[in-house]
All heavy atoms as an XYZ file, in Angstrom:
953
protein
N      79.340     13.303     50.431
C      79.434     13.349     51.865
C      78.383     12.418     52.472
O      77.216     12.472     52.109
C      79.209     14.788     52.349
C      79.231     14.922     53.850
S      78.829     16.575     54.501
C      80.052     17.598     53.753
N      78.810     11.547     53.350
C      77.904     10.593     53.987
C      76.958     11.309     54.943
O      77.298     12.334     55.525
C      78.706      9.550     54.752
N      75.777     10.750     55.074
C      74.790     11.297     56.012
C      74.338     10.185     56.954
O      74.480      9.001     56.635
C      73.558     11.844     55.269
O      72.852     10.739     54.686
C      73.941     12.857     54.206
N      73.766     10.548     58.098
C      73.231      9.526     58.998
C      72.179      8.660     58.313
O      72.089      7.464     58.574
C      72.617     10.336     60.138
C      73.376     11.608     60.133
C      73.677     11.877     58.676
N      71.399      9.252     57.416
C      70.366      8.498     56.711
C      70.977      7.369     55.889
O      70.366      6.314     55.732
C      69.535      9.428     55.824
C      68.733     10.458     56.590
C      69.533     11.687     57.003
O      70.710     11.843     56.716
N      68.876     12.584     57.727
N      72.191      7.584     55.378
C      72.888      6.538     54.629
C      73.165      5.325     55.517
O      73.368      4.224     55.032
C      74.233      7.039     54.084
C      74.085      8.158     53.066
O      73.008      8.265     52.438
O      75.052      8.930     52.914
N      73.186      5.571     56.814
C      73.522      4.518     57.770
C      72.321      4.102     58.612
O      72.470      3.514     59.683
C      74.684      4.969     58.655
C      75.943      5.168     57.872
N      76.747      4.118     57.506
C      76.502      6.284     57.347
C      77.770      4.589     56.797
N      77.642      5.893     56.676
N      71.139      4.410     58.141
C      69.934      3.865     58.736
C      69.351      4.600     59.918
O      68.561      4.033     60.651
N      69.709      5.850     60.139
C      69.048      6.576     61.211
C      68.887      8.044     60.864
O      69.567      8.571     60.005
C      69.753      6.390     62.554
C      71.097      7.083     62.695
C      71.208      8.264     63.401
C      72.236      6.519     62.167
C      72.436      8.882     63.562
C      73.475      7.128     62.321
C      73.571      8.322     63.018
N      67.939      8.647     61.534
C      67.608     10.048     61.302
C      68.030     10.853     62.530
O      68.128     10.323     63.618
C      66.092     10.208     61.121
C      65.476      9.301     60.084
C      65.877      9.657     58.669
O      66.043     10.817     58.357
N      66.027      8.668     57.819
N      68.202     12.154     62.353
C      68.520     13.010     63.497
C      67.377     13.001     64.503
O      67.596     13.104     65.679
C      68.801     14.443     63.050
C      70.081     14.568     62.277
C      70.082     14.982     60.958
C      71.295     14.243     62.869
C      71.260     15.091     60.243
C      72.476     14.338     62.149
C      72.449     14.764     60.850
O      73.608     14.853     60.140
N      66.153     12.862     64.046
C      65.016     12.898     64.953
C      64.782     11.561     65.668
O      63.782     11.385     66.305
C      63.752     13.346     64.220
C      63.371     12.404     63.105
O      63.985     11.364     62.904
N      62.348     12.768     62.366
N      65.729     10.644     65.566
C      65.639      9.370     66.275
C      65.904      9.525     67.771
O      66.002      8.545     68.470
C      66.674      8.370     65.746
C      66.159      7.585     64.563
O      64.973      7.661     64.234
O      66.974      6.864     63.982
N      66.054     10.747     68.244
C      66.386     11.019     69.644
C      67.766     10.485     69.990
O      68.019     10.095     71.118
C      65.315     10.450     70.579
N      68.660     10.478     69.012
C      70.019      9.998     69.281
C      70.867     11.053     69.953
O      71.888     10.729     70.540
C      70.725      9.600     67.964
O      70.808     10.745     67.130
C      70.020      8.467     67.266
N      70.472     12.315     69.838
C      71.274     13.381     70.399
C      72.526     13.655     69.579
O      73.425     14.345     70.019
N      72.596     13.113     68.386
C      73.753     13.289     67.514
C      73.421     14.353     66.475
O      72.450     14.221     65.747
C      74.076     11.960     66.826
C      75.372     11.885     66.049
C      76.559     11.905     67.008
C      75.409     10.613     65.228
N      74.228     15.393     66.436
C      73.993     16.462     65.462
C      74.724     16.133     64.161
O      75.589     15.259     64.128
C      74.503     17.814     65.992
O      75.937     17.748     66.086
C      73.892     18.155     67.336
N      74.395     16.864     63.129
C      75.096     16.676     61.849
C      76.585     16.957     62.020
O      77.424     16.244     61.473
C      74.517     17.572     60.758
C      75.362     17.537     59.513
C      74.582     17.366     58.231
O      73.372     17.575     58.220
O      75.225     17.004     57.238
N      76.928     17.995     62.786
C      78.345     18.306     63.033
C      79.047     17.153     63.741
O      80.176     16.801     63.389
C      78.496     19.587     63.848
C      78.134     20.840     63.049
O      78.118     20.768     61.805
O      77.879     21.874     63.692
N      78.379     16.574     64.764
C      78.954     15.424     65.476
C      79.205     14.270     64.508
O      80.265     13.652     64.513
C      78.010     14.919     66.582
C      77.794     15.904     67.704
O      78.669     16.766     67.941
O      76.730     15.808     68.348
N      78.190     14.003     63.686
C      78.284     12.900     62.727
C      79.449     13.122     61.769
O      80.279     12.235     61.558
C      76.968     12.760     61.957
C      77.013     11.721     60.889
C      76.815     10.386     61.190
C      77.270     12.072     59.568
C      76.871      9.416     60.194
C      77.329     11.111     58.569
C      77.134      9.777     58.889
N      79.523     14.314     61.187
C      80.581     14.593     60.214
C      81.956     14.544     60.880
O      82.923     14.050     60.276
C      80.347     15.953     59.537
C      79.111     15.999     58.663
C      79.093     14.939     57.559
O      80.116     14.477     57.069
N      77.895     14.522     57.168
N      82.054     15.020     62.117
C      83.324     14.951     62.841
C      83.768     13.497     63.021
O      84.932     13.157     62.775
C      83.207     15.636     64.203
C      84.398     15.420     65.072
N      85.597     16.075     64.868
C      84.592     14.575     66.117
C      86.477     15.651     65.756
N      85.895     14.749     66.527
N      82.852     12.638     63.440
C      83.182     11.223     63.638
C      83.552     10.547     62.325
O      84.471      9.720     62.281
C      82.027     10.491     64.323
C      81.819     10.857     65.789
C      80.461     10.360     66.284
C      82.945     10.297     66.640
N      82.858     10.905     61.234
C      83.176     10.315     59.933
C      84.577     10.725     59.477
O      85.312      9.919     58.909
C      82.149     10.731     58.879
C      80.790     10.072     59.028
S      80.817      8.270     58.882
C      80.922      8.086     57.115
N      84.957     11.978     59.746
C      86.294     12.446     59.353
C      87.377     11.878     60.262
O      88.460     11.524     59.800
C      86.344     13.976     59.378
C      85.603     14.614     58.233
C      85.616     16.124     58.332
C      84.716     16.708     57.244
N      84.476     18.123     57.436
N      87.084     11.788     61.556
C      88.079     11.311     62.520
C      88.362      9.825     62.357
O      89.501      9.376     62.521
C      87.611     11.601     63.948
N      87.332      9.053     62.049
C      87.465      7.591     61.924
C      86.714      7.108     60.680
O      85.684      6.430     60.788
C      86.915      6.902     63.175
C      87.722      7.124     64.425
C      89.080      6.444     64.391
O      89.281      5.521     63.577
O      89.944      6.843     65.195
N      87.223      7.420     59.476
C      86.482      7.105     58.249
C      86.282      5.616     57.988
O      85.383      5.249     57.229
C      87.323      7.749     57.148
C      88.681      7.902     57.729
C      88.493      8.075     59.204
N      87.088      4.763     58.590
C      86.888      3.319     58.412
C      86.124      2.715     59.580
O      85.218      1.912     59.385
C      88.235      2.625     58.252
C      88.922      2.973     56.946
C      90.267      2.289     56.796
O      90.516      1.285     57.484
O      91.066      2.784     55.978
N      86.492      3.088     60.778
C      85.909      2.453     61.962
C      84.510      2.948     62.301
O      83.671      2.170     62.730
C      86.834      2.637     63.161
C      88.187      2.006     62.948
C      88.693      1.383     64.201
C      90.035      0.736     63.979
N      89.967     -0.614     63.538
N      84.240      4.247     62.123
C      82.928      4.757     62.499
C      81.803      4.141     61.652
O      80.787      3.714     62.217
C      82.892      6.284     62.449
C      81.580      6.862     62.936
C      81.106      6.572     64.220
C      80.817      7.678     62.123
C      79.905      7.092     64.664
C      79.622      8.202     62.564
C      79.170      7.909     63.830
O      77.967      8.420     64.265
N      81.950      4.028     60.327
C      80.890      3.351     59.564
C      80.661      1.904     60.025
O      79.525      1.425     60.019
C      81.397      3.412     58.115
C      82.243      4.636     58.082
C      82.932      4.646     59.429
N      81.723      1.231     60.454
C      81.550     -0.125     61.006
C      80.674     -0.082     62.248
O      79.820     -0.944     62.448
C      82.902     -0.739     61.368
C      83.756     -1.110     60.181
C      85.145     -1.596     60.594
O      85.475     -1.579     61.805
O      85.901     -1.983     59.698
N      80.901      0.925     63.092
C      80.100      1.064     64.313
C      78.643      1.333     63.972
O      77.739      0.846     64.636
C      80.637      2.185     65.210
C      82.054      2.052     65.748
C      82.401      0.645     66.154
N      83.636      0.549     66.885
C      84.825      0.250     66.370
N      84.948      0.037     65.070
N      85.881      0.132     67.130
N      78.432      2.105     62.909
C      77.061      2.387     62.486
C      76.376      1.129     61.974
O      75.179      0.932     62.208
C      77.055      3.487     61.422
C      77.536      4.860     61.904
C      77.604      5.827     60.728
C      76.663      5.403     63.008
N      77.122      0.267     61.296
C      76.558     -1.010     60.847
C      76.190     -1.879     62.047
O      75.151     -2.538     62.053
C      77.539     -1.750     59.950
C      77.662     -1.143     58.574
C      78.672     -1.884     57.710
O      79.704     -2.354     58.195
N      78.377     -1.976     56.435
N      77.040     -1.876     63.056
C      76.747     -2.643     64.273
C      75.487     -2.090     64.934
O      74.606     -2.855     65.352
C      77.938     -2.623     65.241
C      79.117     -3.388     64.637
C      77.549     -3.207     66.600
C      80.440     -3.191     65.376
N      75.382     -0.768     65.013
C      74.201     -0.139     65.614
C      72.936     -0.535     64.859
O      71.910     -0.852     65.466
C      74.365      1.378     65.645
N      73.017     -0.546     63.536
C      71.859     -0.943     62.728
C      71.498     -2.413     63.006
O      70.323     -2.756     63.119
C      72.163     -0.743     61.250
C      70.983     -1.061     60.359
C      71.363     -0.926     58.918
N      70.765      0.286     58.400
C      70.943      0.729     57.180
N      71.734      0.112     56.354
N      70.349      1.818     56.766
N      72.499     -3.259     63.151
C      72.252     -4.669     63.474
C      71.590     -4.805     64.838
O      70.702     -5.640     65.025
C      73.558     -5.460     63.459
O      74.095     -5.500     62.159
N      72.025     -3.999     65.795
C      71.409     -4.034     67.124
C      69.947     -3.610     67.053
O      69.092     -4.187     67.736
C      72.187     -3.139     68.092
C      73.590     -3.618     68.449
C      74.340     -2.547     69.235
C      73.557     -4.919     69.216
N      69.647     -2.615     66.214
C      68.246     -2.204     66.021
C      67.416     -3.352     65.456
O      66.283     -3.588     65.886
C      68.168     -0.997     65.082
C      68.712      0.282     65.698
O      68.785      0.392     66.936
O      69.072      1.188     64.914
N      67.981     -4.063     64.479
C      67.269     -5.201     63.890
C      67.070     -6.316     64.921
O      66.026     -6.969     64.951
C      68.034     -5.738     62.671
C      68.083     -4.771     61.516
C      66.699     -4.386     61.017
O      65.820     -5.216     60.870
N      66.500     -3.101     60.779
N      68.083     -6.523     65.747
C      67.993     -7.531     66.808
C      66.858     -7.161     67.763
O      66.059     -8.010     68.153
C      69.325     -7.620     67.533
C      69.462     -8.702     68.559
C      68.567     -9.683     68.878
C      70.588     -8.924     69.408
N      69.063    -10.484     69.873
C      70.297    -10.034     70.211
C      71.806     -8.268     69.564
C      71.187    -10.514     71.166
C      72.686     -8.754     70.503
C      72.385     -9.869     71.295
N      66.771     -5.883     68.126
C      65.700     -5.438     69.025
C      64.326     -5.685     68.400
O      63.396     -6.105     69.090
C      65.878     -3.964     69.377
N      64.202     -5.455     67.095
C      62.931     -5.732     66.417
C      62.597     -7.223     66.479
O      61.449     -7.605     66.697
C      62.983     -5.272     64.957
C      62.832     -3.787     64.789
C      62.828     -3.415     63.315
C      62.697     -1.920     63.142
N      62.674     -1.524     61.730
N      63.606     -8.063     66.273
C      63.386     -9.512     66.334
C      62.991     -9.945     67.746
O      62.116    -10.799     67.920
C      64.650    -10.255     65.888
N      63.603     -9.338     68.747
C      63.271     -9.654     70.136
C      61.832     -9.252     70.422
O      61.083     -9.993     71.061
C      64.254     -8.946     71.106
C      63.733     -8.973     72.535
C      65.628     -9.591     71.032
N      61.430     -8.076     69.934
C      60.055     -7.612     70.132
C      59.059     -8.578     69.504
O      58.031     -8.904     70.105
C      59.896     -6.209     69.529
C      58.559     -5.595     69.784
C      58.389     -5.257     71.233
C      57.061     -4.572     71.459
N      56.750     -4.434     72.862
N      59.383     -9.081     68.318
C      58.522    -10.065     67.652
C      58.424    -11.348     68.474
O      57.350    -11.910     68.656
C      59.097    -10.398     66.277
C      58.239    -10.049     65.131
C      58.866    -10.554     63.853
C      58.470     -9.650     62.728
N      59.039    -10.030     61.458
N      59.586    -11.799     68.960
C      59.615    -13.022     69.761
C      58.792    -12.835     71.029
O      58.029    -13.719     71.418
C      61.059    -13.378     70.116
C      61.195    -14.689     70.852
C      62.660    -14.996     71.199
O      63.544    -14.173     70.995
N      62.881    -16.173     71.729
N      58.934    -11.680     71.651
C      58.204    -11.400     72.878
C      56.695    -11.394     72.620
O      55.924    -11.908     73.415
C      58.657    -10.056     73.434
C      58.136     -9.756     74.809
C      58.604     -8.400     75.279
O      58.638     -7.440     74.504
N      58.963     -8.309     76.540
N      56.288    -10.827     71.505
C      54.868    -10.725     71.175
C      54.271    -12.059     70.738
O      53.057    -12.211     70.720
C      54.666     -9.688     70.079
N      55.116    -13.025     70.419
C      54.621    -14.305     69.909
C      53.811    -15.090     70.930
O      53.004    -15.932     70.555
C      55.790    -15.173     69.428
O      56.497    -15.703     70.546
N      54.038    -14.822     72.208
C      53.324    -15.562     73.242
C      53.891    -16.944     73.492
O      53.391    -17.687     74.322
N      54.938    -17.311     72.791
C      55.538    -18.632     72.927
C      56.779    -18.609     73.824
O      57.642    -19.467     73.707
C      55.900    -19.176     71.551
C      54.699    -19.320     70.637
C      55.095    -19.729     69.229
O      56.244    -20.111     68.999
O      54.218    -19.657     68.356
N      56.845    -17.623     74.709
C      58.033    -17.445     75.540
C      57.619    -17.569     76.996
O      56.641    -16.945     77.420
C      58.663    -16.053     75.278
C      59.905    -15.852     76.104
C      58.962    -15.883     73.799
N      58.377    -18.361     77.770
C      58.043    -18.508     79.184
C      58.387    -17.235     79.956
O      59.050    -16.341     79.442
C      58.718    -19.744     79.795
C      60.231    -19.633     79.838
O      60.783    -18.584     80.143
N      60.912    -20.734     79.547
N      57.960    -17.148     81.221
C      58.111    -15.905     81.982
C      59.572    -15.542     82.223
O      59.930    -14.363     82.216
C      57.361    -16.001     83.310
O      57.882    -17.059     84.089
N      60.444    -16.522     82.407
C      61.861    -16.231     82.605
C      62.446    -15.614     81.340
O      63.174    -14.621     81.396
C      62.619    -17.504     82.983
C      64.102    -17.337     83.301
C      64.289    -16.380     84.471
C      64.727    -18.687     83.627
N      62.100    -16.183     80.193
C      62.574    -15.629     78.931
C      61.968    -14.252     78.662
O      62.619    -13.396     78.070
C      62.271    -16.571     77.768
C      63.244    -17.742     77.702
O      64.327    -17.647     78.318
O      62.918    -18.731     77.042
N      60.726    -14.027     79.101
C      60.111    -12.700     78.939
C      60.943    -11.641     79.651
O      61.156    -10.559     79.113
C      58.678    -12.676     79.483
C      57.652    -13.276     78.566
C      57.364    -12.424     77.342
O      57.861    -11.312     77.178
N      56.544    -12.956     76.446
N      61.435    -11.951     80.849
C      62.265    -11.002     81.590
C      63.580    -10.746     80.855
O      64.047     -9.616     80.779
C      62.535    -11.505     83.013
C      61.325    -11.453     83.913
C      60.711    -10.061     83.990
O      61.451     -9.079     84.228
O      59.494     -9.948     83.780
N      64.169    -11.790     80.312
C      65.410    -11.638     79.551
C      65.164    -10.771     78.319
O      65.951     -9.880     78.005
C      65.939    -13.015     79.137
C      67.261    -12.972     78.386
C      67.711    -14.354     77.956
N      66.812    -14.999     77.031
C      66.780    -14.772     75.712
N      67.608    -13.923     75.171
N      65.923    -15.398     74.932
N      64.061    -11.004     77.644
C      63.739    -10.221     76.453
C      63.495     -8.756     76.798
O      63.928     -7.860     76.075
C      62.535    -10.815     75.726
C      62.744    -12.213     75.124
C      61.451    -12.719     74.507
C      63.867    -12.225     74.117
N      62.820     -8.505     77.925
C      62.610     -7.117     78.355
C      63.945     -6.421     78.571
O      64.113     -5.260     78.202
C      61.793     -7.076     79.647
C      60.325     -7.322     79.472
C      59.627     -7.234     80.820
C      58.208     -7.715     80.739
N      57.558     -7.739     82.055
N      64.881     -7.122     79.178
C      66.209     -6.546     79.414
C      66.908     -6.228     78.097
O      67.538     -5.175     77.948
C      67.075     -7.498     80.238
O      66.504     -7.703     81.499
N      66.799     -7.135     77.148
C      67.399     -6.899     75.832
C      66.786     -5.680     75.165
O      67.484     -4.891     74.523
C      67.229     -8.116     74.932
C      68.187     -9.273     75.160
C      67.766    -10.485     74.337
C      69.607     -8.868     74.818
N      65.477     -5.507     75.325
C      64.800     -4.386     74.679
C      65.207     -3.041     75.280
O      65.035     -2.005     74.650
C      63.282     -4.563     74.745
C      62.749     -5.655     73.819
C      61.265     -5.866     74.048
C      63.036     -5.339     72.366
N      65.763     -3.061     76.469
C      66.317     -1.841     77.051
C      67.769     -1.684     76.620
O      68.196     -0.617     76.200
C      66.209     -1.865     78.593
C      66.979     -0.713     79.208
C      64.748     -1.821     79.015
N      68.531     -2.771     76.700
C      69.976     -2.696     76.465
C      70.347     -2.470     74.998
O      71.233     -1.658     74.704
C      70.646     -3.968     76.973
N      69.721     -3.180     74.095
C      70.123     -3.093     72.687
C      70.046     -1.673     72.126
O      71.018     -1.206     71.514
C      69.303     -4.068     71.838
C      69.586     -5.550     72.091
C      68.574     -6.418     71.342
C      71.000     -5.907     71.691
N      68.936     -0.956     72.311
C      68.893      0.415     71.789
C      69.924      1.337     72.461
O      70.465      2.233     71.816
C      67.466      0.883     72.096
C      66.680     -0.383     72.177
C      67.612     -1.391     72.787
N      70.197      1.106     73.741
C      71.190      1.938     74.425
C      72.580      1.720     73.838
O      73.326      2.677     73.617
C      71.198      1.645     75.927
C      69.985      2.188     76.643
C      70.047      1.976     78.132
O      71.151      1.859     78.691
O      68.973      1.931     78.743
N      72.922      0.474     73.598
C      74.236      0.180     73.019
C      74.300      0.724     71.593
O      75.315      1.296     71.184
C      74.543     -1.335     73.063
C      75.847     -1.648     72.340
C      74.614     -1.817     74.508
N      73.221      0.586     70.833
C      73.192      1.117     69.464
C      73.411      2.630     69.476
O      74.174      3.161     68.657
C      71.865      0.778     68.789
N      72.784      3.328     70.407
C      72.968      4.775     70.506
C      74.412      5.103     70.865
O      75.009      6.023     70.286
C      71.991      5.371     71.543
O      70.662      5.165     71.072
C      72.225      6.861     71.740
N      74.994      4.355     71.789
C      76.405      4.582     72.156
C      77.307      4.369     70.948
O      78.262      5.134     70.733
C      76.805      3.657     73.301
N      77.010      3.365     70.138
C      77.807      3.112     68.938
C      77.706      4.294     67.983
O      78.696      4.720     67.399
C      77.343      1.838     68.231
C      77.457      0.571     69.054
S      79.134      0.114     69.432
C      79.619     -0.681     67.932
N      76.506      4.832     67.808
C      76.315      5.974     66.910
C      77.049      7.216     67.413
O      77.454      8.044     66.635
C      74.827      6.268     66.742
C      74.128      5.233     65.904
C      72.691      5.610     65.617
N      72.121      4.617     64.749
C      71.299      3.648     65.149
N      70.934      3.562     66.406
N      70.837      2.772     64.286
N      77.197      7.306     68.708
C      77.911      8.447     69.294
C      79.420      8.245     69.265
O      80.154      9.126     69.689
C      77.447      8.676     70.727
C      76.133      9.384     70.802
N      75.991     10.637     71.316
C      74.889      9.014     70.400
C      74.726     11.013     71.242
N      74.038     10.038     70.686
N      79.868      7.104     68.781
C      81.300      6.862     68.663
C      81.969      6.451     69.956
O      83.189      6.519     70.079
N      81.198      5.984     70.934
C      81.755      5.660     72.243
C      82.810      4.566     72.219
O      83.640      4.517     73.106
C      80.635      5.258     73.217
C      79.846      6.422     73.699
N      79.632      6.699     75.013
C      79.211      7.415     73.011
C      78.908      7.783     75.140
N      78.636      8.238     73.927
N      82.810      3.692     71.257
C      83.741      2.571     71.256
C      84.823      2.704     70.187
O      85.456      1.724     69.823
C      82.986      1.244     71.103
C      81.964      1.039     72.179
C      80.614      1.156     71.905
C      82.350      0.767     73.485
C      79.664      0.990     72.894
C      81.410      0.595     74.486
C      80.064      0.707     74.196
N      85.025      3.921     69.713
C      86.078      4.154     68.732
C      87.437      4.201     69.425
O      87.528      4.564     70.596
C      85.831      5.467     67.985
C      84.649      5.460     67.032
C      84.350      6.866     66.545
C      84.905      4.531     65.860
N      88.501      3.847     68.707
C      89.839      3.896     69.300
C      90.148      5.308     69.814
O      89.790      6.304     69.191
C      90.770      3.551     68.137
C      89.909      2.849     67.149
C      88.517      3.397     67.324
N      90.774      5.352     70.962
C      91.177      6.626     71.529
C      90.093      7.365     72.275
O      90.340      8.368     72.919
N      88.870      6.880     72.204
C      87.774      7.493     72.952
C      87.743      6.915     74.341
O      87.876      5.715     74.519
C      86.455      7.168     72.268
C      85.786      8.257     71.741
C      84.957      9.108     71.378
C      83.736      9.603     71.785
N      83.074     10.627     71.588
N      87.592      7.754     75.330
C      87.511      7.259     76.700
C      86.193      6.531     76.887
O      85.142      7.009     76.476
C      87.611      8.411     77.695
C      88.993      8.957     77.841
C      89.042      9.937     78.982
C      90.459     10.410     79.181
N      90.559     11.329     80.304
N      86.274      5.386     77.516
C      85.069      4.621     77.829
C      84.737      4.907     79.287
O      85.566      4.742     80.165
C      85.287      3.129     77.601
C      85.749      2.830     76.204
N      84.986      3.098     75.100
C      86.908      2.321     75.743
C      85.650      2.748     74.013
N      86.816      2.284     74.376
N      83.537      5.347     79.505
C      83.133      5.702     80.856
C      81.685      5.307     81.061
O      80.948      5.092     80.105
C      83.297      7.192     81.076
C      82.459      7.999     80.099
C      82.465      9.477     80.405
N      81.710     10.213     79.413
C      80.399     10.211     79.292
N      79.661      9.492     80.089
N      79.802     10.912     78.357
N      81.307      5.250     82.308
C      79.911      4.974     82.621
C      79.092      6.208     82.260
O      79.540      7.336     82.475
C      79.755      4.653     84.099
N      77.909      6.016     81.702
C      77.091      7.167     81.334
C      76.576      7.902     82.572
O      76.406      7.307     83.634
C      75.937      6.544     80.542
C      75.912      5.118     80.940
C      77.293      4.754     81.352
N      76.314      9.187     82.402
C      75.733      9.978     83.481
C      74.251      9.627     83.614
O      73.662      9.014     82.719
C      75.862     11.479     83.199
O      75.064     11.791     82.044
C      77.312     11.885     82.979
N      73.653     10.071     84.710
C      72.222      9.835     84.920
C      71.400     10.472     83.803
O      70.458      9.875     83.295
C      71.798     10.396     86.283
C      70.421      9.967     86.710
C      70.297      8.476     86.971
O      71.273      7.855     87.420
O      69.213      7.924     86.712
N      71.793     11.666     83.390
C      71.075     12.351     82.302
C      71.200     11.565     80.997
O      70.228     11.434     80.252
C      71.610     13.770     82.121
N      72.392     11.032     80.719
C      72.576     10.239     79.499
C      71.738      8.968     79.549
O      71.160      8.559     78.532
C      74.050      9.901     79.313
C      74.893     11.088     78.921
C      76.382     10.811     78.951
O      76.840      9.982     79.766
O      77.098     11.425     78.145
N      71.653      8.359     80.724
C      70.816      7.158     80.863
C      69.347      7.493     80.632
O      68.635      6.736     79.968
C      71.014      6.527     82.243
C      72.334      5.810     82.467
C      72.464      5.396     83.921
C      72.470      4.619     81.547
N      68.908      8.622     81.172
C      67.518      9.024     80.966
C      67.247      9.305     79.486
O      66.209      8.908     78.961
C      67.195     10.253     81.815
C      67.095      9.939     83.291
C      66.931     11.183     84.152
O      66.715     12.293     83.605
O      67.018     11.034     85.386
N      68.191      9.989     78.832
C      68.035     10.247     77.397
C      68.010      8.947     76.609
O      67.217      8.788     75.681
C      69.158     11.147     76.885
C      69.004     12.579     77.327
O      67.921     13.015     77.697
N      70.098     13.322     77.307
N      68.885      8.009     76.964
C      68.921      6.720     76.276
C      67.619      5.959     76.502
O      67.098      5.315     75.582
C      70.111      5.893     76.762
N      67.076      6.056     77.704
C      65.818      5.377     77.990
C      64.682      5.973     77.166
O      63.867      5.240     76.596
C      65.495      5.474     79.483
C      64.279      4.664     79.881
C      64.037      4.670     81.375
O      64.942      5.018     82.142
O      62.919      4.318     81.770
N      64.655      7.290     77.057
C      63.627      7.933     76.225
C      63.787      7.530     74.760
O      62.806      7.253     74.065
C      63.690      9.456     76.369
C      62.994      9.972     77.612
C      62.786     11.480     77.547
N      64.035     12.214     77.594
C      64.682     12.529     78.716
N      64.200     12.169     79.878
N      65.811     13.209     78.658
N      65.031      7.488     74.296
C      65.286      7.090     72.910
C      64.858      5.641     72.691
O      64.244      5.315     71.669
C      66.761      7.265     72.569
N      65.179      4.778     73.654
C      64.793      3.364     73.545
C      63.280      3.234     73.531
O      62.715      2.460     72.742
C      65.399      2.557     74.694
N      62.602      3.986     74.397
C      61.136      3.941     74.419
C      60.553      4.388     73.086
O      59.613      3.771     72.580
C      60.587      4.826     75.544
C      60.811      4.249     76.926
O      61.136      3.049     77.032
O      60.667      5.008     77.901
N      61.120      5.442     72.513
C      60.628      5.938     71.228
C      60.840      4.894     70.135
O      59.961      4.663     69.302
C      61.330      7.245     70.862
N      61.999      4.243     70.148
C      62.285      3.216     69.140
C      61.364      2.011     69.316
O      60.873      1.448     68.340
C      63.742      2.779     69.214
C      64.672      3.785     68.626
C      66.072      3.266     68.599
C      66.964      4.272     67.931
N      68.237      3.720     67.561
N      61.147      1.609     70.558
C      60.265      0.469     70.799
C      58.843      0.783     70.368
O      58.175     -0.051     69.758
C      60.288      0.083     72.278
C      61.545     -0.609     72.750
C      61.495     -0.828     74.256
C      61.729     -1.935     72.039
N      58.396      1.993     70.674
C      57.052      2.389     70.271
C      56.940      2.365     68.749
O      55.967      1.840     68.197
C      56.729      3.784     70.803
C      55.346      4.250     70.437
C      55.057      5.628     70.979
C      53.675      6.065     70.525
N      53.389      7.432     70.864
N      57.948      2.901     68.074
C      57.929      2.907     66.608
C      57.956      1.487     66.055
O      57.224      1.160     65.120
C      59.115      3.708     66.074
N      58.788      0.630     66.633
C      58.865     -0.761     66.176
C      57.550     -1.487     66.426
O      57.077     -2.255     65.588
C      60.015     -1.487     66.874
N      56.944     -1.223     67.562
C      55.670     -1.843     67.898
C      54.594     -1.417     66.908
O      53.855     -2.238     66.368
C      55.268     -1.447     69.323
C      53.956     -2.022     69.782
C      53.881     -3.342     70.238
C      52.793     -1.271     69.770
C      52.676     -3.874     70.664
C      51.587     -1.793     70.192
C      51.535     -3.094     70.644
O      50.349     -3.633     71.057
N      54.539     -0.105     66.650
C      53.553      0.406     65.697
C      53.819     -0.104     64.290
O      52.895     -0.423     63.559
C      53.526      1.938     65.731
C      52.940      2.471     67.014
C      53.071      3.970     67.166
O      53.726      4.601     66.306
O      52.526      4.507     68.144
N      55.089     -0.196     63.924
C      55.438     -0.705     62.595
C      55.015     -2.162     62.449
O      54.535     -2.571     61.408
C      56.955     -0.586     62.383
C      57.411     -1.061     61.023
C      58.917     -0.932     60.880
O      59.444      0.143     61.175
O      59.528     -1.929     60.471
N      55.160     -2.915     63.523
C      54.773     -4.330     63.508
C      53.289     -4.517     63.281
O      52.862     -5.495     62.688
N      52.496     -3.570     63.774
C      51.052     -3.693     63.613
C      50.518     -2.923     62.430
O      49.434     -3.179     61.958
C      50.334     -3.242     64.895
C      50.454     -4.266     65.984
C      51.432     -4.158     66.950
C      49.636     -5.380     65.990
C      51.561     -5.120     67.932
C      49.759     -6.349     66.965
C      50.732     -6.210     67.938
O      50.866     -7.167     68.889
N      51.294     -1.961     61.955
C      50.835     -1.161     60.818
C      51.583     -1.459     59.532
O      51.202     -0.996     58.482
C      50.987      0.347     61.131
C      50.124      0.754     62.283
O      49.062      0.215     62.470
N      50.601      1.707     63.077
N      52.723     -2.157     59.640
C      53.553     -2.365     58.465
C      53.416     -3.712     57.956
O      53.653     -4.194     56.956
């Protein structure tokens, strides 16, 4: 049985995804959901690369603003992918204010972890 850890994330990542949710998505879309998880993992890696680029000091102020936007958007999209938001037959809707706040907290936690990993790893 596949686990979220097999796909590069933990339940404590503030994803709001339970084991039951994960297993349901794996059973409902056994081919497409793992693809979405791979995309989410790629988005996480992209966010890490953006953070490195931002920290390099070799980026002008306009690019700094673009990078800041990416650092907010990428983790949010990765979380949506993990929740199965873009699977066939799933309704696509704008997130609620509470979901946006949760995504922002999750993004902040991921950025903090990536930042600390960059200096400690």
